[in-house]
C-alpha positions in Angstrom: 1.1 31.4 -20.4 1.1 28.6 -22.4 -0.5 24.9 -21.7 3.4 23.6 -20.7 3.8 26.5 -18.0 -0.1 26.2 -16.9 0.5 22.2 -16.7 4.2 23.1 -14.5 2.2 25.2 -12.3 -1.2 22.9 -11.8 -1.7 22.0 -8.1 -1.7 18.3 -8.7 -2.0 15.0 -6.4 -1.2 11.5 -7.1 -2.9 8.7 -6.0 -1.0 5.6 -7.6 2.8 5.6 -6.9 4.9 2.7 -5.9 7.6 4.0 -3.8 9.6 1.0 -4.9 8.9 2.1 -8.9 10.7 6.1 -7.9 14.2 4.4 -7.5 16.3 6.1 -10.0 19.6 4.4 -11.7 21.8 6.8 -9.7 20.3 5.9 -6.4 20.3 2.2 -7.0 23.8 2.0 -7.8 24.9 4.3 -4.7 22.6 2.3 -2.7 24.1 -1.4 -4.1 27.3 0.5 -3.0 26.5 1.6 0.0 25.1 -2.0 1.2 27.3 -4.1 -0.5 25.1 -5.1 -3.2 26.1 -7.0 -6.6 23.9 -5.8 -9.7 23.9 -7.2 -12.7 24.4 -4.1 -14.3 27.9 -2.2 -14.9 26.8 1.5 -15.3 23.3 3.1 -14.7 23.2 4.2 -18.4 23.2 0.1 -19.1 20.2 0.0 -16.2 18.3 2.5 -18.3 19.2 0.7 -21.6 17.0 -2.1 -19.9 14.1 -0.1 -19.5 12.8 -1.2 -22.8 9.6 -3.8 -21.5 7.3 -5.5 -24.0 4.7 -5.8 -21.3 4.1 -5.9 -17.3 6.4 -8.8 -16.4 8.5 -7.9 -18.3 8.9 -4.4 -16.2 8.3 -6.5 -13.1 11.3 -8.7 -13.4 13.9 -5.9 -13.5 11.5 -4.0 -10.7 12.5 -7.0 -8.1 15.6 -6.8 -9.0 16.5 -3.2 -8.4 14.3 -3.3 -4.9 17.4 -5.4 -3.6 18.9 -2.8 -3.1 16.6 -1.5 -0.2 18.1 -3.1 2.7 18.1 -0.6 5.8 15.4 2.2 7.7 17.7 4.8 6.1 17.5 3.5 2.5 13.7 3.6 2.4 13.6 7.3 4.1 16.1 8.2 1.2 14.2 6.7 -1.3 10.8 8.4 -0.5 12.7 11.4 0.0 13.9 11.7 -3.2 10.4 11.0 -5.1 9.1 13.8 -2.4 11.1 16.1 -3.8 10.1 15.3 -7.2 6.4 16.0 -5.5 7.7 19.8 -4.9 9.6 20.1 -8.2 5.6 19.2 -9.7 3.5 21.3 -7.4 2.1 17.9 -6.3 0.4 19.1 -3.3 -0.9 15.4 -1.9 0.4 12.1 -2.3 -0.8 8.5 -1.8 2.1 5.8 -1.8 1.8 2.7 -2.5 4.6 0.1 -0.8 5.3 -3.5 -1.6 6.3 -5.4 1.6 6.2 -8.6 0.7 9.4 -7.7 -2.1 11.1 -6.8 1.1 10.2 -9.2 3.9 10.9 -12.3 1.3 14.2 -11.0 1.3 14.7 -10.8 5.2 13.7 -7.3 5.9 12.0 -6.3 8.7 8.6 -5.1 8.2 9.6 -1.9 10.8 12.7 -1.3 8.7 10.2 -0.8 5.7 7.6 1.1 7.0 9.2 3.1 9.7 11.7 4.5 6.6 8.9 5.6 4.3 6.9 7.0 7.1 9.8 9.4 8.6 10.3 10.6 4.9 6.5 11.5 4.9 6.8 13.0 7.9 9.2 15.2 7.1 8.1 16.0 3.5 4.9 17.4 5.2 6.8 19.4 7.5 9.7 21.0 5.1 8.0 21.0 1.8 4.5 21.5 2.8 3.5 18.2 1.4 0.5 15.6 3.0 0.7 12.3 2.1 -1.2 8.8 3.0 0.6 5.2 2.5 -0.9 2.4 1.4 0.5 -1.3 1.6 0.1 -3.5 -1.1 0.1 -7.6 -1.7 1.5 -8.8 -4.2 -1.5 -10.5 -6.4 1.7 -13.5 -7.9 2.0 -14.7 -4.0 -0.4 -17.0 -2.3 -3.4 -16.0 0.1 -1.5 -17.0 3.3 1.3 -14.6 2.4 -1.4 -11.9 2.0 -2.7 -12.7 5.2 1.1 -13.0 6.8 1.5 -9.7 5.8 -2.3 -8.0 7.0 -1.3 -9.4 10.5 2.3 -7.7 10.2 0.8 -4.1 9.0 -1.5 -4.5 12.5 0.6 -2.4 14.9 0.7 0.3 12.3 -2.6 1.5 11.9 -1.7 4.7 12.6 0.8 4.7 9.3 -0.6 2.8 6.9 -4.5 3.9 5.6 -5.2 1.4 3.0 -4.5 -1.8 1.3 -4.1 -2.5 -2.1 -3.2 -5.2 -4.8 -0.4 -5.1 -7.5 1.8 -6.9 -9.0 0.9 -9.4 -12.5 -2.7 -9.2 -13.4 -2.9 -11.6 -15.8 -3.9 -15.6 -13.8 -4.5 -14.0 -10.2 -7.8 -12.2 -10.1 -9.4 -10.3 -7.6 -11.0 -13.6 -5.5 -8.2 -15.0 -4.4 -7.9 -12.4 -2.0 -11.4 -12.1 -1.5 -11.1 -13.1 2.5 -7.5 -11.2 2.9 -9.8 -8.1 1.8 -12.8 -8.6 4.0 -10.2 -9.3 7.0 -8.2 -5.5 5.8 -12.0 -4.3 6.0 -13.2 -5.4 9.3 -9.8 -4.0 10.6 -10.6 -0.3 9.5 -8.6 0.2 6.4 -9.9 1.4 3.5 -9.1 -0.9 -0.3 -8.0 -0.3 -3.9 -7.5 -2.6 -5.9 -5.2 -2.6 -9.4 -7.8 -3.7 -12.5 -8.2 -3.9 -15.6 -4.6 -2.7 -17.3 -3.6 -6.0 -18.7 -6.4 -8.2 -17.1 -10.0 -7.8 -18.6 -13.2 -6.1 -17.2 -14.4 -8.6 -15.4 -11.5 -7.8 -13.0 -13.2 -4.8 -12.6 -16.4 -5.8 -11.8 -14.6 -8.1 -9.3 -13.1 -5.7 -7.4 -15.8 -3.7 -7.0 -18.0 -6.4 -6.1 -16.1 -8.7 -3.9 -13.3 -6.6 -3.0 -15.1 -3.5 -1.7 -12.8 -1.4 -3.5 -13.1 2.7 -3.0 -10.6 3.2 -6.0 -9.5 0.9 -8.9 -6.2 1.3 -10.1 -5.8 1.6 -13.9 -9.2 0.5 -15.0 -8.6 1.7 -18.0 -10.2 -1.4 -20.1 -13.5 -0.5 -18.7 -13.7 1.1 -22.4 -14.2 -2.8 -23.4 -17.9 -2.4 -21.7 -20.1 0.4 -22.3 -22.4 -0.5 -19.4 -19.6 -0.3 -17.0 -18.2 2.8 -17.9 -21.6 4.3 -17.2 -21.8 2.4 -14.0 -18.6 3.9 -13.5 -19.5 7.6 -14.0 -22.8 7.3 -11.6 -21.5 6.2 -9.0 -18.4 8.3 -9.0 -15.7 5.6 -8.9 -12.1 7.4 -9.5 -9.9 5.3 -11.6 -6.0 5.8 -11.1 -4.7 5.9 -14.5 -1.2 6.0 -15.5 -0.6 7.3 -18.8 3.1 6.6 -19.4 3.0 3.6 -18.0 0.5 2.8 -20.1 2.3 3.4 -23.7 5.6 2.0 -21.7 3.8 -1.5 -20.9 1.9 -1.5 -25.0 -1.5 -1.2 -22.9 -2.1 1.1 -25.7 1.0 1.7 -28.6 1.0 5.5 -28.6 -0.5 8.2 -26.6 -3.2 9.5 -29.0 -5.3 6.1 -28.5 -4.6 6.1 -24.7 -8.9 6.5 -23.3 -8.3 9.1 -20.4 -9.7 12.1 -22.5 -12.9 10.3 -23.4 -13.4 8.7 -20.1 -12.5 12.2 -18.9 -16.0 13.5 -21.0 -18.3 10.7 -20.7 -18.1 11.5 -16.7 -15.5 9.2 -15.1 -13.7 10.0 -12.0 -10.4 9.8 -14.1 -7.0 11.0 -12.3 -3.5 11.2 -13.6 -0.7 9.1 -11.7 3.1 8.3 -12.8 3.1 4.4 -11.2 6.6 3.8 -11.4 8.3 7.0 -12.9 11.8 5.9 -12.9 10.9 3.1 -15.1 8.2 4.5 -17.1 9.4 7.8 -17.9 7.7 10.4 -16.1 7.1 11.9 -12.6 3.6 14.1 -12.4 4.0 16.5 -15.3 5.6 14.3 -17.6 2.6 12.4 -17.4 0.2 15.6 -17.7 2.4 16.7 -20.7 2.2 13.5 -22.8 -1.6 13.4 -22.1 -2.2 16.7 -23.6 0.3 16.9 -26.0 -1.4 14.3 -27.9 -5.4 15.5 -26.9 -6.9 18.4 -27.3 -7.5 19.4 -23.9 -9.1 22.8 -21.9 -7.0 24.1 -18.6 -10.6 23.5 -17.1 -10.2 19.5 -18.4 -6.8 19.5 -17.4 -7.5 21.1 -13.7 -10.3 18.4 -13.6 -7.6 15.6 -13.4 -6.7 17.3 -10.1 -10.4 18.4 -8.7 -11.1 14.1 -9.4 -7.9 13.3 -7.3 -8.8 15.8 -4.5 -12.5 13.5 -4.1 -11.1 10.5 -4.5 -8.2 11.1 -1.8 -8.2 9.2 1.5 -8.3 12.3 3.6 -10.8 14.3 5.5 -13.6 16.3 4.3 -11.6 19.3 5.5 -8.4 18.1 4.2 -10.4 17.7 0.9 -11.4 21.7 1.1 -8.3 23.2 1.6 -6.6 21.2 -1.5 -9.5 22.4 -3.3 -9.2 26.1 -2.4 -5.4 25.4 -3.5 -6.5 24.5 -6.8 -9.5 27.3 -7.3 -6.7 30.2 -6.1 -4.5 29.1 -8.8 -7.5 28.8 -11.5 -8.6 32.4 -10.4 -5.2 34.0 -10.7 -4.6 32.0 -13.9 -8.0 33.9 -15.2 -7.1 37.5 -14.3 -3.4 37.3 -14.8 
């Protein structure tokens, strides 16, 4: 078995995936037709051509435009189901999905429409594909605190469906302290917390996410390398970083994959994980991200498997469920060693 086959067959766990960011151009067009929505593009090919980003903002502009085609519960179901089929193809055994309700409620879409469509697909995927999942609701950090509080209130009746609260969108100019109170309220209500920090923003955003927002995981976090003390601390407290390699190079956080720090962080004992972020926009799902890293850095099979083990340990599931996933990974490695 060569390394590509090993990566394809390796059991994977994804912890950083924006469901709206898995909207493929073809589906964007079919939903636009279904819902009678005009797109500023003539063909799916034209959309793909537009996916040349210079930074995070240039991506967000087109991302929010694409989300306009999501109107009915069935649209959110179809979007999520398509992503779960990609998971099946990539041997993803567990996934924890972000969704951005404010992107939709701002357009007059009911909160229930969004969450019920996504949840129904996740339930079906567990029964039919054997892939487990959790759902995390993100606040858009470019919007104000009041909007986040409104969104949190809308989420309270859905605690059975939503496990955690996150923070995404434009990092620059929107530091974690802006959402200090709403995160405190979310934790009071029993939600786990995560936040995007240290992607385009400074190291201080990582510190503030840990200290002010009490996050259980840092999404991205790659700028931690600017501060050796922080790197040591992250390793010491086993703070997971949900790193998105293809996204980071597509948005010019790193110019080339060879410059990416994920392997260096792994070897420094940081609990880094590999994820696809917005795969329809950034050129690949989980297997593609693993391959991109492995093709640019010399990695052992044990190191590749460690990315999955880190993600299992960092996931928002019970200890018992973690043991089940770890056993699947161990069985794969064992079979690999004897074949």
